[in-house]
C-alpha positions as CSV (number, residue, x, y, z in Angstrom):
1,M,0.2,0.0,-0.2
2,L,2.8,2.3,1.0
3,K,4.2,1.7,-2.3
4,K,1.2,2.4,-4.1
5,L,0.8,5.5,-2.3
6,R,4.3,6.5,-3.5
7,F,3.6,5.4,-7.2
8,N,1.1,7.7,-7.2
9,F,2.6,10.9,-5.3
10,N,6.1,10.8,-7.3
11,L,3.5,10.5,-10.7
12,R,1.6,13.4,-9.7
13,L,4.8,15.0,-8.7
14,R,6.0,14.8,-12.1
15,L,3.0,15.5,-13.6
16,L,2.6,18.9,-12.1
17,T,6.5,19.8,-12.3
18,S,6.1,18.7,-15.8
19,Y,2.8,21.5,-16.6
20,L,4.6,23.8,-14.4
21,L,7.5,23.9,-16.4
22,L,5.6,23.8,-19.7
23,L,3.6,26.6,-18.6
24,M,6.3,28.6,-17.4
25,V,8.3,28.1,-20.6
26,T,5.1,29.1,-22.4
27,I,5.0,32.3,-20.7
28,G,8.8,33.2,-21.1
29,V,8.4,32.6,-24.8
30,I,5.0,34.5,-24.9
31,A,6.5,37.6,-23.1
32,S,9.8,37.3,-25.2
33,A,8.1,37.7,-28.3
34,L,5.8,40.5,-27.0
35,I,9.0,42.3,-26.2
36,V,10.9,41.7,-29.6
37,L,8.0,42.4,-31.6
38,I,7.2,45.8,-29.6
39,G,10.6,47.0,-29.5
40,N,11.5,46.7,-33.2
41,R,8.0,47.9,-34.0
42,A,7.9,52.1,-35.2
43,A,5.8,54.0,-32.9
44,P,2.4,55.6,-33.8
45,P,2.5,58.9,-36.2
46,E,-0.3,60.5,-34.3
47,P,2.0,61.9,-31.7
48,T,4.6,63.3,-34.1
49,Y,1.9,64.6,-36.4
50,A,0.4,67.0,-32.9
51,R,3.7,68.0,-32.5
52,L,4.2,69.2,-36.2
53,A,1.1,70.7,-36.3
54,A,1.9,72.8,-33.2
55,L,4.9,73.8,-35.1
56,T,3.3,74.6,-38.1
57,Q,1.4,77.2,-36.4
58,G,4.5,78.9,-36.1
59,L,4.6,79.2,-39.9
60,N,2.4,82.6,-39.5
61,Y,5.8,84.9,-40.3
62,L,5.2,83.6,-43.8
63,D,2.6,86.3,-43.6
64,T,4.9,88.8,-42.8
65,I,6.8,87.9,-45.5
66,A,4.1,88.2,-48.1
67,D,3.7,91.9,-46.5
68,I,6.8,92.8,-48.0
69,P,6.5,95.2,-50.7
70,S,6.2,94.2,-54.1
71,D,9.0,96.4,-55.8
72,R,12.0,94.0,-53.6
73,N,13.9,92.1,-56.3
74,L,12.4,88.5,-56.1
75,R,15.5,86.7,-55.6
76,F,16.3,88.8,-52.2
77,L,12.8,88.0,-51.1
78,Q,13.8,84.1,-51.6
79,S,16.8,84.3,-49.9
80,Q,15.2,86.5,-47.1
81,V,12.8,83.5,-46.5
82,R,15.0,80.7,-47.1
83,E,17.1,82.6,-44.5
84,L,14.5,82.6,-41.8
85,L,13.5,78.9,-42.7
86,D,16.7,77.9,-42.2
87,A,16.8,79.6,-38.6
88,F,12.8,78.1,-37.7
89,A,14.0,74.6,-38.8
90,E,17.3,75.0,-36.6
91,T,15.4,76.5,-33.7
92,R,12.5,73.9,-33.9
93,N,14.9,71.0,-34.7
94,V,12.8,70.5,-37.5
95,R,12.9,70.0,-41.4
96,V,11.3,72.3,-43.3
97,L,10.5,71.7,-47.4
98,N,8.9,73.3,-49.8
99,V,7.0,71.6,-52.4
100,R,5.3,72.5,-55.7
101,L,2.4,70.5,-56.7
102,S,3.4,69.6,-60.8
103,A,1.9,67.4,-63.3
104,E,5.0,64.9,-62.9
105,G,4.4,65.2,-59.4
106,P,5.6,66.8,-56.1
107,R,9.1,68.7,-56.7
108,V,11.3,69.9,-54.1
109,L,12.0,73.8,-53.8
110,Y,13.5,74.1,-50.8
111,D,15.1,71.5,-47.9
112,S,16.3,72.7,-45.0
113,A,18.3,69.5,-44.5
114,R,19.8,69.9,-48.3
115,H,18.9,66.5,-48.9
116,F,17.0,67.0,-51.8
117,R,18.0,69.0,-54.8
118,Q,15.7,71.5,-56.4
119,G,13.4,70.7,-58.3
120,E,13.8,66.4,-57.3
121,L,10.4,64.8,-57.0
122,V,10.0,63.4,-53.7
123,Q,6.6,60.7,-53.5
124,L,4.3,61.8,-50.4
125,R,2.1,59.5,-48.7
126,G,-0.6,60.9,-47.1
127,D,-2.6,60.1,-44.3
128,N,-6.4,60.8,-43.0
129,Y,-5.4,62.8,-39.7
130,R,-6.4,65.9,-39.2
131,N,-6.0,68.3,-36.3
132,E,-8.8,70.3,-34.9
133,K,-6.3,73.3,-33.5
134,L,-5.0,73.9,-36.9
135,E,-7.9,73.6,-38.7
136,H,-9.3,76.7,-36.7
137,I,-5.8,79.0,-37.2
138,L,-5.6,78.3,-41.2
139,A,-6.5,80.7,-42.8
140,R,-9.3,80.6,-45.3
141,G,-8.2,78.7,-48.5
142,S,-5.4,77.1,-46.8
143,E,-5.1,73.1,-46.3
144,Q,-3.4,71.0,-44.1
145,F,-1.4,67.5,-44.9
146,F,-0.2,64.7,-43.1
147,G,1.8,62.0,-44.0
148,S,4.9,60.3,-44.9
149,F,7.8,59.9,-47.1
150,L,11.1,58.0,-48.3
151,E,14.4,59.3,-48.5
152,Q,16.9,57.3,-50.0
153,G,19.5,56.5,-47.3
154,G,17.6,58.7,-44.7
155,G,14.9,56.4,-43.7
156,E,11.4,57.1,-43.2
157,W,10.0,60.4,-42.3
158,L,6.9,61.9,-41.1
159,Y,5.5,65.2,-42.4
160,G,2.9,67.9,-41.3
161,G,2.3,70.3,-44.4
162,V,-0.2,73.5,-44.8
163,M,-1.1,74.9,-48.5
164,F,-1.1,78.3,-48.0
165,R,-2.6,81.1,-50.2
166,P,-0.3,83.5,-50.8
167,R,-1.2,87.9,-50.8
168,S,1.6,88.3,-52.9
169,R,2.2,86.4,-56.4
170,Q,5.9,87.7,-56.2
171,L,6.4,85.2,-53.1
172,S,4.8,82.3,-54.7
173,P,4.2,81.8,-58.8
174,A,1.6,79.4,-58.2
175,F,-1.1,78.6,-55.7
176,E,-0.6,74.3,-55.5
177,E,2.7,74.9,-52.8
178,L,2.9,73.2,-49.7
179,W,5.2,74.4,-46.8
180,I,6.1,71.0,-44.8
181,L,7.6,70.3,-41.5
182,A,9.1,66.7,-40.7
183,E,10.9,64.2,-38.6
184,P,11.8,61.0,-38.5
185,R,9.7,58.6,-37.5
186,P,10.3,57.5,-34.9
187,T,10.6,53.7,-33.2
188,V,9.8,52.5,-29.5
189,S,12.9,52.1,-27.2
190,L,13.9,48.8,-25.5
191,Q,13.6,50.9,-22.3
192,E,10.3,52.1,-23.6
193,T,8.9,48.6,-24.5
194,L,10.3,47.1,-20.8
195,A,8.1,50.1,-19.4
196,V,5.5,49.4,-21.8
197,F,5.5,45.5,-20.5
198,G,5.9,46.2,-17.0
199,A,2.8,48.4,-16.7
200,A,0.7,46.8,-18.9
201,L,1.3,43.1,-19.5
202,A,3.3,42.4,-16.6
203,P,0.0,41.6,-14.3
204,P,-1.9,39.7,-17.0
205,L,0.7,37.5,-17.7
206,L,1.0,37.0,-14.0
207,Q,-2.5,36.3,-13.3
208,A,-2.8,34.0,-16.6
209,G,0.4,32.5,-14.7
210,L,-1.4,31.8,-11.9
211,V,-4.6,30.7,-12.9
212,G,-2.5,28.2,-15.4
213,I,-0.8,26.7,-11.7
214,A,-4.1,26.2,-10.7
215,V,-5.1,24.4,-13.7
216,A,-2.0,22.6,-14.4
217,I,-2.6,21.2,-10.3
218,V,-5.6,19.8,-11.9
219,L,-5.2,18.6,-14.7
220,A,-2.2,16.7,-13.1
221,A,-4.4,15.2,-10.5
222,L,-7.1,14.0,-13.1
223,I,-4.4,12.2,-15.5
224,S,-2.6,10.6,-12.8
225,R,-5.4,9.2,-12.1
226,T,-6.4,8.0,-15.7
227,I,-2.7,7.0,-16.2
228,A,-1.6,5.9,-12.8
229,T,-4.3,3.1,-12.3
230,P,-3.9,1.4,-15.6
231,L,-0.4,1.3,-14.9
232,Q,-0.9,0.3,-11.9
233,R,-2.5,-2.8,-13.4
234,V,0.0,-3.5,-15.4
235,A,2.6,-3.3,-13.2
236,K,0.6,-5.7,-10.7
237,A,0.2,-8.1,-13.3
238,A,3.6,-8.5,-14.5
239,K,4.6,-9.2,-10.6
240,A,1.9,-12.1,-11.0
241,M,3.5,-13.1,-14.3
242,A,6.9,-13.2,-12.6
243,G,5.3,-15.5,-9.7
244,G,4.5,-18.0,-12.4
245,D,0.9,-16.7,-13.2
246,Y,0.8,-16.7,-17.0
247,S,-2.9,-16.7,-17.0
248,T,-3.2,-12.8,-15.8
249,Q,-5.1,-10.0,-18.2
250,V,-4.9,-6.8,-18.2
251,P,-8.0,-4.8,-18.9
252,V,-8.2,-2.3,-22.2
253,S,-9.3,0.7,-21.1
254,G,-8.3,4.3,-21.1
255,A,-6.5,6.7,-23.6
256,P,-5.3,5.0,-26.9
257,E,-1.6,4.4,-25.7
258,L,-3.0,2.8,-22.4
259,R,-5.2,0.6,-24.6
260,W,-2.3,-0.2,-26.9
261,L,0.1,-1.2,-23.7
262,A,-2.5,-2.9,-22.4
263,Q,-3.1,-5.3,-25.4
264,S,0.7,-5.6,-25.6
265,F,1.1,-7.0,-22.4
266,N,-2.1,-9.5,-22.6
267,Q,-0.1,-10.1,-26.2
268,M,2.9,-11.1,-24.1
269,T,1.4,-13.1,-21.9
270,A,-0.2,-15.4,-24.6
271,E,2.9,-15.7,-26.0
272,V,5.1,-16.6,-22.7
273,S,2.1,-18.9,-21.7
274,A,2.2,-20.9,-25.0
275,A,6.2,-20.8,-25.0
276,N,6.0,-22.1,-21.1
277,I,3.6,-24.8,-22.0
278,A,5.6,-25.7,-25.4
279,Q,8.7,-26.0,-22.8
280,R,6.8,-28.1,-20.7
281,D,5.7,-30.2,-23.4
282,F,9.0,-30.3,-25.0
283,L,11.1,-31.8,-21.8
284,S,8.3,-34.4,-21.2
285,N,7.9,-35.1,-25.1
286,V,12.2,-35.4,-25.0
287,S,12.8,-36.9,-21.9
288,H,10.2,-39.9,-23.1
289,D,11.7,-40.4,-26.6
290,L,14.9,-40.6,-24.7
291,K,14.2,-42.9,-22.2
292,T,12.0,-45.0,-23.9
293,P,14.9,-46.1,-26.6
294,L,17.8,-45.9,-23.7
295,T,15.5,-48.3,-21.8
296,S,15.0,-50.9,-24.6
297,I,18.5,-50.6,-25.6
298,Q,19.7,-51.4,-21.7
299,G,17.3,-54.3,-21.5
300,Y,18.2,-56.3,-24.5
301,A,21.7,-55.6,-24.1
302,Q,21.8,-56.6,-20.5
303,A,19.7,-59.5,-21.9
304,I,22.3,-60.7,-24.2
305,V,24.8,-60.4,-21.9
306,D,23.3,-62.5,-19.4
307,G,22.1,-65.1,-21.9
308,A,18.4,-64.4,-21.5
309,A,17.4,-63.4,-24.8
310,A,15.9,-66.2,-26.8
311,D,17.2,-64.9,-30.2
312,S,20.4,-62.2,-29.9
313,T,19.7,-61.6,-33.5
314,E,16.5,-60.1,-32.7
315,A,17.7,-58.5,-29.8
316,A,20.7,-56.8,-31.7
317,E,18.4,-55.6,-34.6
318,I,16.2,-54.0,-31.9
319,I,19.5,-52.6,-30.2
320,Y,20.6,-51.3,-33.7
321,E,16.8,-49.7,-34.7
322,E,16.9,-47.9,-31.2
323,A,19.8,-46.3,-31.7
324,S,19.8,-45.5,-34.8
325,R,16.6,-43.5,-34.0
326,L,18.4,-41.7,-31.4
327,N,20.8,-41.0,-33.9
328,R,18.3,-39.5,-36.2
329,M,16.9,-37.6,-33.3
330,V,20.0,-35.9,-32.5
331,V,20.8,-35.2,-36.0
332,E,17.3,-34.1,-36.6
333,L,17.8,-31.7,-33.6
334,T,21.3,-30.3,-34.9
335,D,19.3,-29.5,-38.0
336,L,16.6,-28.1,-36.5
337,E,18.6,-25.6,-34.4
338,R,21.0,-24.8,-37.2
339,L,17.9,-23.8,-39.1
340,Q,16.4,-21.6,-36.4
341,A,19.7,-20.0,-36.0
342,G,20.1,-19.5,-39.8
343,K,23.8,-21.2,-40.2
344,L,22.4,-24.3,-42.4
345,S,23.4,-23.4,-45.6
346,M,21.3,-23.8,-48.5
347,K,21.7,-24.0,-52.2
348,R,20.2,-21.5,-55.0
349,D,19.4,-23.4,-57.5
350,A,16.3,-23.3,-60.0
351,I,14.1,-25.9,-59.4
352,D,10.8,-27.2,-60.9
353,L,8.8,-28.1,-58.3
354,A,6.0,-30.3,-60.1
355,Q,8.9,-32.5,-61.4
356,L,10.6,-32.7,-57.9
357,T,7.2,-33.5,-56.5
358,E,6.0,-36.2,-58.8
359,A,9.8,-38.4,-57.9
360,V,9.4,-38.2,-54.3
361,S,6.2,-39.2,-54.8
362,Q,6.5,-42.3,-57.0
363,S,9.6,-43.0,-54.5
364,L,6.7,-43.7,-51.9
365,Q,4.6,-45.7,-54.4
366,V,5.6,-49.0,-53.0
367,V,5.1,-47.7,-49.7
368,A,1.5,-46.4,-50.6
369,D,1.0,-50.5,-52.2
370,T,2.4,-52.1,-49.3
371,Q,-0.8,-50.4,-47.0
372,R,-3.0,-50.7,-49.8
373,L,-3.5,-47.1,-50.2
374,S,-4.1,-45.0,-53.2
375,L,-1.2,-42.6,-54.0
376,E,-2.3,-39.9,-56.6
377,I,-0.4,-37.5,-58.7
378,S,-2.0,-34.2,-59.9
379,Q,0.1,-32.5,-62.5
380,P,-0.7,-29.7,-64.6
381,A,-1.7,-29.1,-68.0
382,Q,0.6,-26.4,-68.7
383,P,4.5,-26.2,-67.3
384,L,4.9,-24.3,-64.2
385,P,7.4,-21.6,-63.3
386,L,10.5,-23.2,-61.3
387,V,10.8,-21.5,-57.6
388,S,14.4,-21.0,-56.5
389,G,16.1,-23.2,-53.6
390,D,17.2,-26.2,-52.4
391,G,16.2,-29.3,-54.1
392,D,17.4,-31.7,-51.4
393,R,16.2,-29.7,-48.3
394,L,12.3,-29.2,-50.5
395,A,12.6,-32.8,-51.2
396,Q,12.8,-33.5,-47.6
397,V,9.9,-31.2,-46.7
398,L,7.8,-33.4,-49.7
399,M,9.2,-36.6,-48.2
400,N,8.1,-35.9,-44.7
401,L,4.3,-34.5,-45.7
402,I,3.7,-37.7,-48.3
403,S,4.9,-39.7,-45.7
404,N,3.2,-38.5,-42.6
405,A,0.2,-38.7,-45.0
406,L,0.7,-42.5,-45.7
407,K,1.5,-43.2,-42.4
408,F,-1.5,-42.0,-40.3
409,T,-4.2,-42.9,-43.3
410,P,-5.7,-46.5,-42.6
411,A,-6.0,-49.0,-45.7
412,G,-8.0,-48.2,-48.0
413,G,-7.7,-44.5,-48.0
414,R,-6.6,-42.4,-50.2
415,V,-3.6,-39.5,-50.7
416,T,-3.2,-37.0,-53.1
417,V,-0.5,-34.3,-54.0
418,A,-1.2,-31.2,-56.7
419,V,0.7,-28.8,-57.6
420,A,-0.4,-25.4,-59.0
421,E,-0.1,-22.1,-59.0
422,A,-1.1,-20.0,-56.7
423,G,-0.7,-16.1,-55.4
424,G,2.2,-15.4,-57.2
425,G,4.3,-18.7,-56.0
426,L,3.6,-22.5,-56.4
427,Q,1.3,-24.1,-54.4
428,V,2.0,-28.1,-53.2
429,V,-1.1,-29.6,-51.4
430,V,-1.0,-32.8,-49.8
431,R,-4.2,-33.9,-48.8
432,D,-5.0,-37.7,-47.2
433,T,-8.4,-39.4,-46.1
434,G,-6.7,-40.5,-42.8
435,I,-6.9,-40.3,-38.8
436,G,-7.4,-36.0,-38.9
437,I,-6.2,-33.8,-36.2
438,A,-8.2,-32.1,-33.3
439,Q,-8.8,-28.6,-33.6
440,G,-7.0,-28.2,-30.3
441,D,-3.8,-30.1,-31.7
442,L,-3.9,-27.6,-34.9
443,P,-2.2,-24.8,-33.9
444,R,0.8,-26.7,-32.0
445,V,1.7,-29.4,-34.9
446,F,4.7,-27.6,-35.8
447,E,6.1,-27.3,-32.3
448,R,9.0,-29.9,-31.6
449,F,8.3,-33.3,-30.1
450,Y,4.8,-32.4,-30.5
451,Q,2.8,-35.8,-32.1
452,V,-0.7,-36.0,-32.6
453,E,-1.0,-39.7,-32.4
454,K,0.2,-40.4,-28.4
455,S,1.3,-44.0,-29.1
456,R,4.8,-45.1,-28.1
457,G,6.7,-47.7,-29.8
458,P,9.9,-48.6,-32.0
459,Q,8.1,-47.0,-35.3
460,R,7.0,-43.6,-33.4
461,G,8.6,-40.6,-35.4
462,T,10.6,-38.4,-33.3
463,G,8.6,-35.4,-33.6
464,L,10.7,-33.1,-35.5
465,G,10.0,-33.6,-39.1
466,L,7.1,-30.6,-39.5
467,A,9.1,-28.6,-37.2
468,I,12.0,-29.0,-39.3
469,A,9.4,-28.8,-43.2
470,Q,8.4,-25.3,-41.3
471,E,11.8,-24.1,-41.2
472,I,12.5,-24.7,-44.7
473,V,9.8,-23.5,-46.5
474,E,10.1,-20.3,-44.3
475,A,13.9,-20.3,-45.4
476,H,12.9,-20.3,-48.8
477,G,10.6,-17.5,-48.2
478,G,7.3,-19.8,-48.4
479,G,4.8,-20.7,-45.9
480,I,3.7,-24.0,-44.7
481,T,-0.6,-24.6,-43.5
482,V,-2.3,-27.2,-42.2
483,E,-6.5,-27.7,-42.0
484,S,-8.0,-30.6,-41.0
485,A,-12.2,-31.1,-40.2
486,G,-11.6,-32.8,-36.7
487,L,-10.9,-36.5,-36.4
488,G,-11.7,-38.7,-38.5
489,R,-12.1,-36.7,-41.3
490,G,-8.4,-36.5,-43.0
491,T,-5.9,-33.9,-43.0
492,S,-4.1,-31.5,-45.6
493,F,-1.1,-30.0,-45.3
494,S,-0.3,-26.4,-48.1
495,V,3.3,-25.5,-49.0
496,W,3.6,-22.2,-51.1
497,L,7.0,-21.0,-52.5
498,P,7.7,-17.8,-54.5
499,I,8.5,-18.3,-58.1
500,A,12.0,-17.5,-59.0
501,K,13.2,-14.0,-60.2
């Protein structure tokens, strides 16, 4: 119980820590992004427009210039105007431009910064800003203008301008002339950004962080319960499995990942259980299969030594048969282990499977005749493609399947062997009318030492033939299956091999 509580506490603590860390990282990223975005953006133009509008009111001295007697030289008047404008620009720390509107566009007549040459075109972009105070001060017929323009190498400038109606035609030969005050477009400094962030954004972010922490605690409690319970079930089942209880199953529930974990664990339990049963059966079968011939050999050998054997030749033959059976068992076990380990080399030749099947069947025709069985070979009407493989090993597979069919078919029965194309390869089907196989035995017929026929005796096989046949077929990239409708209803073995490329 203490371990369970500790498990829950550790899991919830880790989930809570993960949520809090994720939340803090998210808030930090958002705050950093806001600082960067705010720090890199341009300041709003309205404060600059308002300042330029206030400075524009100081241009009333142009009216005084306009009252200069018209008999003075125009060049003299222009020079006086520019001197006054230069002084105005220097004292107000602002840039002054005089722009005339023409068919080609606005042309600069005067620039206090001397960046634009006289007569050079400038691209003025207008804005909808209007200053009410300036509107009341301007003389009738005058208009106010606000906007921005770009200067090569000088960045973006904001301007506020007025179109005056001059009283003297000598001062301005055309009505459409703009007097503009301009300042560089300001940007928000990092200090201002931090000030804005601290004053406006920090409290909401802090509040959001507190709310996120509360939500994280609640979610950690809920999610830890949904995660911890299935994990505890798996841990408990694993402990029971380690104790030898292979029947333990975990309920499949929860999130998809937890369901997948439970399904995988149940599948593992089933496979381990099957492997454990197979291991017990293997040990039981191999011990019996070794003990029976050894006991027979020892008994007949002792009878010969004691002189108690009625026919010493017959006793020697039995000893020889049992020793041969033991030798076959050892050889087959060695081959099976090497096949499963992939260490048994196989030749790769082009094999006519139909011809190989006919040859193996004909070699067993004598056995079929002796047991009064009908052995039928079904040959295809058209030549079949070749397969790539080891002819000796494939003959071993066919020999095992046909021999078993003859062995477990009573007299008067029938065994048929057919070869045909199927599924992009060739299929050999060995079907008999013999004793059949129970449904419970079908999944285990390819296990080592597993024998459906439980009778004991010198003629009993080693129980390794089908296991070796399966390994050989799979080593060729094929497959082998078995079907039976039940006891007394015959059996059908199918071997599929891919066509040689």
